[in-house]
C-alpha positions as CSV (number, residue, x, y, z in Angstrom):
1,M,144.8,123.0,107.5
2,R,142.2,120.7,105.9
3,D,139.8,122.0,103.3
4,Q,136.4,122.0,105.0
5,R,133.8,121.7,102.4
6,S,130.3,122.3,103.5
7,C,127.6,120.0,102.2
8,P,124.5,121.7,101.3
9,E,121.8,121.0,103.8
10,P,118.8,119.2,102.4
11,K,115.9,121.5,101.7
12,R,113.3,121.3,104.4
13,L,109.7,121.0,103.4
14,T,107.0,123.2,104.7
15,T,104.0,121.6,106.5
16,A,101.9,122.4,103.4
17,Q,104.4,120.7,101.1
18,E,104.5,117.6,103.4
19,D,100.6,117.5,103.5
20,R,100.5,117.7,99.7
21,N,103.1,114.9,99.3
22,T,101.0,112.7,101.7
23,R,97.8,113.4,99.8
24,H,99.6,112.6,96.6
25,S,100.9,109.3,98.0
26,V,97.5,108.3,99.4
27,L,95.7,109.1,96.2
28,I,98.1,107.3,93.9
29,A,98.1,104.2,96.2
30,V,94.3,104.0,96.2
31,I,94.1,104.5,92.4
32,D,96.8,102.0,91.8
33,L,94.9,99.4,93.8
34,H,91.6,100.1,92.1
35,P,89.3,98.2,91.7
36,A,90.6,96.3,94.7
37,P,89.3,98.0,97.9
38,I,91.6,99.0,100.7
39,T,90.9,100.1,104.3
40,V,92.5,103.1,105.9
41,S,94.3,100.7,108.3
42,E,95.7,98.8,105.4
43,L,96.7,102.0,103.6
44,I,98.6,103.2,106.7
45,R,100.4,99.9,106.9
46,Q,101.3,100.1,103.2
47,L,102.6,103.7,103.3
48,T,104.4,103.8,106.6
49,R,107.5,102.4,108.1
50,T,105.5,101.4,111.2
51,S,101.8,101.9,111.6
52,E,102.5,102.7,115.3
53,D,104.0,106.1,114.4
54,F,101.2,108.6,115.4
55,G,102.5,111.4,113.2
56,E,102.5,109.3,110.0
57,R,99.2,107.6,110.8
58,D,97.5,111.0,111.5
59,A,98.9,112.5,108.3
60,I,97.5,109.6,106.2
61,E,94.1,109.8,108.0
62,Q,94.0,113.6,107.4
63,A,94.9,113.0,103.7
64,V,92.0,110.6,103.3
65,I,89.7,113.2,104.9
66,D,91.1,116.0,102.7
67,L,90.8,114.0,99.5
68,A,87.3,112.9,100.3
69,G,86.5,116.6,100.9
70,F,88.0,117.5,97.5
71,G,85.7,114.8,95.9
72,L,88.6,112.5,95.0
73,L,87.9,109.6,97.4
74,H,84.8,107.8,98.7
75,R,85.0,106.9,102.3
76,P,82.7,106.0,105.0
77,D,83.4,107.3,108.5
78,F,86.6,105.3,109.1
79,R,87.1,106.8,112.5
80,R,84.1,104.8,113.8
81,R,84.7,101.9,111.4
82,P,88.4,101.2,110.9
83,D,87.5,98.4,108.4
84,A,85.7,100.8,106.1
85,F,87.0,100.8,102.5
86,V,88.4,103.8,100.7
87,T,87.9,104.0,97.0
88,P,88.7,106.6,94.3
89,T,85.8,108.6,92.8
90,Q,85.1,108.6,89.1
91,A,86.5,112.1,89.0
92,A,89.8,111.0,90.5
93,L,90.1,108.1,88.0
94,C,89.3,110.3,85.1
95,A,91.8,113.0,86.1
96,Y,94.5,110.4,86.7
97,E,93.9,109.0,83.3
98,L,94.0,112.4,81.6
99,L,97.1,113.4,83.5
100,S,98.9,110.1,82.7
101,E,98.2,110.6,79.0
102,E,100.0,114.0,79.1
103,E,103.2,112.3,80.3
104,D,103.3,109.8,77.4
């Protein structure tokens, strides 16, 4: 009889953890590109395998809305204007700088 070793299953993320990861990815991408502006459509293309995947697209759009609500992104109403630029707020840039200094 062969020794059947079980491989540990990868830990599944909760929806809240997935949302947090998406918000993190979106915020870092926007900050890394600053001062160059980026549209939500460009952001989606940059962060997804295919911009046609509704789930990934929706998650990024929701992350932009959430981050704007938290005061970390400036964004016009991109749902009516898909070419609208998304930029980090001064608070987001300051927090990123302060947190980056802690890692050094």
